[in-house]
C-alpha positions in Angstrom: -7.6 293.6 103.0 -10.9 291.8 103.1 -9.4 288.7 101.5 -6.5 288.8 104.0 -8.9 288.8 106.9 -10.8 285.9 105.3 -7.6 283.9 105.0 -6.7 284.7 108.6 -10.1 283.4 109.8 -9.7 280.3 107.7 -6.3 279.6 109.3 -7.7 280.0 112.8 -10.6 277.7 111.8 -8.2 275.0 110.7 -6.2 275.4 114.0 -9.4 275.1 116.0 -10.6 272.0 114.3 -7.1 270.4 114.5 -6.9 271.1 118.3 -10.5 269.9 118.8 -9.7 266.8 116.7 -12.6 267.3 114.3 -12.5 265.3 111.1 -14.7 267.7 109.1 -13.4 271.2 108.4 -15.3 274.3 107.5 -12.4 276.1 105.9 -10.0 275.1 103.1 -6.4 274.0 102.8 -3.7 276.7 103.2 -1.6 275.3 100.4 -1.9 273.0 97.4 0.7 271.1 95.4 -0.5 271.3 91.8 1.3 269.1 89.3 1.6 271.5 86.4 3.4 268.8 84.4 4.3 265.1 84.9 7.1 265.4 82.3 10.8 265.5 83.2 14.0 265.7 81.2 16.2 264.0 83.7 16.5 260.5 85.2 17.7 261.0 88.8 18.5 257.8 90.7 17.1 259.2 94.0 13.7 260.2 92.5 10.3 258.7 93.0 10.1 258.3 89.2 12.5 255.5 89.4 9.7 253.1 90.6 6.5 255.0 89.7 5.5 255.8 86.1 4.4 259.3 85.3 3.0 259.9 81.9 4.5 262.8 79.9 1.5 265.1 80.2 0.8 268.7 81.2 -2.1 270.0 83.3 -4.6 271.9 81.2 -4.6 275.6 81.9 -8.4 275.6 82.4 -8.1 273.0 85.1 -5.4 275.1 86.9 -7.6 278.2 86.6 -10.5 276.3 88.2 -8.3 275.2 91.1 -7.1 278.8 91.8 -10.5 280.3 91.3 -12.0 278.0 93.9 -9.2 278.4 96.3 -8.3 282.1 96.1 -10.3 283.0 99.3 -8.3 280.5 101.5 -5.2 279.6 99.7 -2.0 281.2 101.1 0.5 279.4 98.8 0.2 277.5 95.5 3.0 275.2 94.3 2.5 274.5 90.6 5.0 271.6 90.4 5.0 268.0 91.4 6.6 265.0 89.8 7.9 266.8 86.7 10.0 269.7 85.7 7.7 272.8 85.7 9.5 274.7 83.0 8.7 271.9 80.5 5.1 273.1 80.6 5.0 276.2 78.3 2.1 277.6 80.2 3.9 277.7 83.6 4.4 281.4 83.2 0.6 281.9 82.7 -0.1 279.7 85.7 2.2 281.8 87.9 0.7 285.0 86.5 -2.8 283.7 87.2 -1.8 283.0 90.9 -0.5 286.5 91.1 -3.7 288.0 89.6 -5.8 286.1 92.1 -3.6 287.1 95.1 -2.1 283.7 95.8 1.7 283.6 96.3 3.4 280.8 94.3 6.6 278.9 94.2 8.3 276.2 92.1 11.3 273.9 92.2 13.4 273.5 89.1 16.4 271.5 87.9 17.4 274.7 86.1 18.5 272.7 83.0 16.4 274.9 80.6 16.3 278.1 82.8 17.4 280.7 80.3 17.7 284.4 80.9 14.3 284.8 79.1 12.6 282.2 81.2 14.1 283.9 84.3 12.7 287.2 83.3 9.3 285.8 82.5 9.0 284.0 85.8 9.9 287.1 87.7 7.5 289.3 85.6 4.7 286.7 86.2 5.1 287.4 89.9 6.7 284.1 91.2 7.4 284.5 94.9 9.7 281.5 95.7 12.0 279.3 93.7 14.1 276.3 94.6 17.1 275.3 92.4 18.0 271.6 92.8 21.7 271.3 92.9 23.0 268.1 94.4 26.8 268.2 94.3 29.8 270.6 94.5 31.7 268.7 91.9 30.8 267.8 88.3 31.2 264.1 88.9 28.8 264.0 91.9 26.3 266.4 90.5 26.0 264.6 87.2 25.8 261.2 89.1 22.6 262.4 90.8 21.2 264.7 88.1 21.5 262.2 85.2 21.1 264.1 81.9 22.1 267.5 83.3 25.4 269.4 82.7 27.1 270.8 85.8 28.5 273.9 84.2 25.3 274.7 82.3 23.0 274.4 85.3 25.3 276.4 87.5 25.5 279.1 84.8 21.7 279.1 84.4 21.3 279.7 88.1 23.9 282.5 88.1 22.1 284.1 85.1 18.8 284.0 87.1 20.5 285.8 90.0 21.7 288.5 87.5 18.2 288.9 86.1 16.8 289.1 89.7 19.3 291.8 90.6 18.7 293.8 87.4 14.9 293.6 87.9 15.3 294.5 91.6 13.1 291.4 92.4 12.6 290.2 95.9 11.9 286.6 94.8 13.0 284.2 97.6 15.7 281.9 96.2 16.8 278.6 97.7 19.6 276.2 96.5 18.6 272.8 97.6 20.7 269.6 97.8 19.3 266.2 98.9 21.6 264.5 101.3 22.7 261.3 99.6 25.4 258.7 99.8 28.0 260.3 97.5 27.4 264.0 98.1 27.6 264.0 101.9 31.2 264.9 101.9 30.5 267.8 99.6 27.8 269.5 101.7 30.2 272.1 103.2 31.4 272.9 99.6 27.8 273.1 98.3 27.0 275.6 101.0 30.1 277.6 100.3 29.5 277.6 96.6 26.1 279.1 96.9 26.7 281.6 99.6 26.3 284.5 97.3 24.2 287.6 96.6 20.7 286.7 95.5 20.5 283.3 97.3 18.4 283.6 100.4 19.0 280.0 101.8 21.0 276.9 101.0 19.0 273.9 102.1 20.3 270.4 102.7 17.2 268.3 102.6 16.8 264.9 104.0 16.3 262.1 101.4 12.6 261.2 101.5 12.6 258.5 98.9 15.5 256.3 99.9 16.1 254.5 96.6 18.6 251.7 96.8 22.1 252.8 95.7 21.6 256.5 96.3 20.3 256.5 99.9 22.8 257.0 102.8 23.8 253.6 104.1 22.3 252.6 107.4 18.9 254.1 106.8 16.1 252.2 108.5 12.7 252.4 106.8 10.7 251.5 109.8 9.5 254.5 111.8 7.3 254.5 114.9 3.7 255.4 114.6 2.8 259.1 114.6 2.4 260.6 118.1 -0.2 263.1 116.9 -2.7 263.3 114.1 -1.0 264.4 110.9 -1.2 268.2 110.3 -1.1 267.7 106.5 -4.7 266.5 106.7 -5.8 269.7 108.4 -3.8 272.4 106.7 -2.5 270.9 103.4 -1.0 270.6 101.0 -3.3 268.3 99.1 -1.6 266.9 96.0 -3.4 267.5 92.6 -2.2 265.3 89.8 -1.9 266.8 86.2 -5.3 265.2 85.3 -7.1 266.7 88.2 -7.0 263.7 90.5 -6.6 264.7 94.1 -4.7 262.9 96.9 -4.6 263.8 100.6 -0.9 264.9 100.4 2.2 264.4 98.2 3.3 261.5 100.3 0.1 259.6 99.7 0.5 259.5 95.9 -0.4 257.1 94.1 -2.7 255.6 96.7 -6.5 255.8 96.6 -7.5 259.4 95.4 -10.0 261.4 97.3 -11.6 263.2 94.4 -11.1 265.0 91.1 -11.2 268.8 90.6 -12.8 268.3 87.2 -15.8 266.7 88.9 -15.9 268.3 92.4 -15.0 271.6 94.0 -12.0 272.0 96.3 -14.2 272.4 99.3 -16.1 269.2 98.5 -12.9 267.3 98.1 -11.4 268.8 101.3 -14.3 267.2 103.2 -14.9 264.1 101.0 -15.8 260.8 102.6 -12.3 259.4 102.0 -10.3 262.2 103.6 -12.7 262.4 106.5 -12.2 258.7 107.2 -8.5 259.2 107.1 -8.7 262.1 109.6 -10.8 259.9 111.9 -8.2 257.2 111.8 -5.5 259.7 112.7 -7.6 261.0 115.6 -8.1 257.5 116.9 -4.3 256.9 116.7 -5.0 254.3 114.1 -3.1 255.9 111.1 -1.2 252.6 110.5 -4.3 251.1 108.8 -3.3 253.3 105.8 -0.3 251.9 104.0 0.8 255.3 102.9 1.0 256.5 106.5 3.2 253.7 107.6 6.8 254.9 107.6 5.7 258.2 106.0 8.8 260.3 105.2 7.1 263.6 106.1 8.8 265.7 108.7 7.4 265.4 112.2 7.5 268.8 113.9 7.0 269.1 117.6 3.4 269.9 118.6 4.2 273.5 119.5 5.8 274.0 116.1 2.8 272.4 114.3 0.4 274.7 116.1 2.5 277.7 115.3 2.4 276.7 111.6 -1.4 277.3 111.7 -0.9 280.8 113.2 1.7 282.1 110.7 1.1 282.9 107.1 2.0 279.8 105.0 4.2 281.8 102.7 6.3 282.9 105.7 6.4 279.3 107.0 7.9 278.1 103.7 10.7 280.7 104.0 11.6 279.6 107.5 11.9 275.9 106.9 15.6 275.9 105.8 16.6 278.2 108.7 15.1 275.8 111.3 16.6 272.8 109.6 20.0 274.4 109.7 19.6 275.3 113.4 18.6 271.7 114.1 21.7 270.5 112.3 24.3 273.0 113.5 23.0 274.1 116.9 21.1 271.0 118.0 18.0 273.1 118.3 15.5 270.7 117.1 11.9 271.6 116.0 11.3 268.0 115.1 10.2 265.0 117.3 13.0 262.7 118.5 12.2 259.3 117.0 13.1 256.3 119.1 
């Protein structure tokens, strides 16, 4: 209870500093993206890995522990995955269990290629709260076009096995099947939704393509976006992005620009108010975010201001669960929680 109140006070502190447009923050980020591994067993044409090299390395467990130990009093959600496939790190189960032990909810995204019944059981036993299954086609041809190196039937069966384990263990883990909207799978989106409308799947999410690699992006996409109307909420609530080697970036969209610190050398609180991120916040407050290359045409969603403010008031774990619902409402009912870009 005491820690819950501490986290609530932290959330309100972040909201106050965001509204007051203050570049220095007394609290800590609500969520962190922690790259448990940079290894991946697939070669997906729509992935950032197509033009950025990620070494096949895992985060050391001791580094992960240090991050959670320093963040346990303010972290509301930890995401131990980044550019790689988290199940390739044999210590991912220990990482999830450590989050659970420290009272920090956790979630991962997986391509499910090696998600066996044993791995499913171990993830649930470790206390994983949230899992995304990446599944980008309703047909074998489309799926294997975008998930190069994966087998359609095996991945589908692995996800179904996970759902059986979930049911047998009476787990309440929140499960999402996620497809990135791409050139060749657009026509299959209704079938993807129909395929995964089944017991155990809480949401089917059709996610916008944020990378826009040539050949896989939907034709007609324009890379130029107008400047931000408001200072970026990521810089006030997180998630910061922590590379496998401890290097920290302001957010996942800013990798691999100039880092703002390293958890092996600094504490999370020191990095959260480091000179580099404070300068970045100041630029956003001035409306001068375009001086940062990573902020130009940033692919991050731009919620309306009321939605942004509400995201500070609601527990971050709950916010994560509601994202697919509001995206669906925006698509099906024209109820948009995002800014209209002109």
